[in-house]
N, C-alpha and C positions, 0 to 999 in steps of 0.2 A: 307807550304813549306818555308824554310828559303831562303831569297834572300840576295844577297851581292852587295855592291858597291866596285868596284875595282879601286885603284889609279893607275895613270900612272906608278908608280914603282912597281905595283903588289900587293900592300898591300890590304887585303880584310877587309871590314867593314860590319857587319850585318846591313841590313835595318830594322828598327823597324817595328813590326807588328801593326796592327790597335789597338789592345788592350793595346799596349805599348806607344801610342801617348801622352797621358797626362803626364805620368811619364817622357818621354823624353823631352817634352815641359818644364816641370818644371826643369829638369836637365839643359837644355840650358838656361833658364831664370835666374837660379842661377849663371851659369858661366858668363852670360852677366852682371848681377847686380855686381858681384865681380869685373869684368874688369872695369866697370864704376866707382866703388868706388876707383880703382887704377888710375883713370884719363884717361883711355884708351877710344877710340872711338870704337863703334861697327858698322861693315859693313856686310851686308848680300849679298852674291853673289849667285844668283839663277842659278843652273845648272853648271856643271863643264865640259862642252864640250870645244871646242877650245876657243870660246869667253869668257866663264866663267873662264876658266883656266888663260887666259891672263889677265882678269880683276882682278882676285884674286892676281896674281903676282904683278900687278901695285899697288894695294892697299897695299899689304905686304911690298912693297919697298918704300912706301911713308913716308916722314919725315916731322915733323913740322918745319916751318921756321919763 
């Protein structure tokens, strides 16, 4: 059965099935590696309930000084 993660704006994202975990991990790893090469920092926010959403917003709004 396909499961979805729904954003606060109503956008639906398919949750990977167990047999897709390795490919999804490799996809995310490649995205993180590319971002690092661009000089970006990588931050992982676990969970996007209220606290996770607030933390993600704070991190997204952070600037280097």
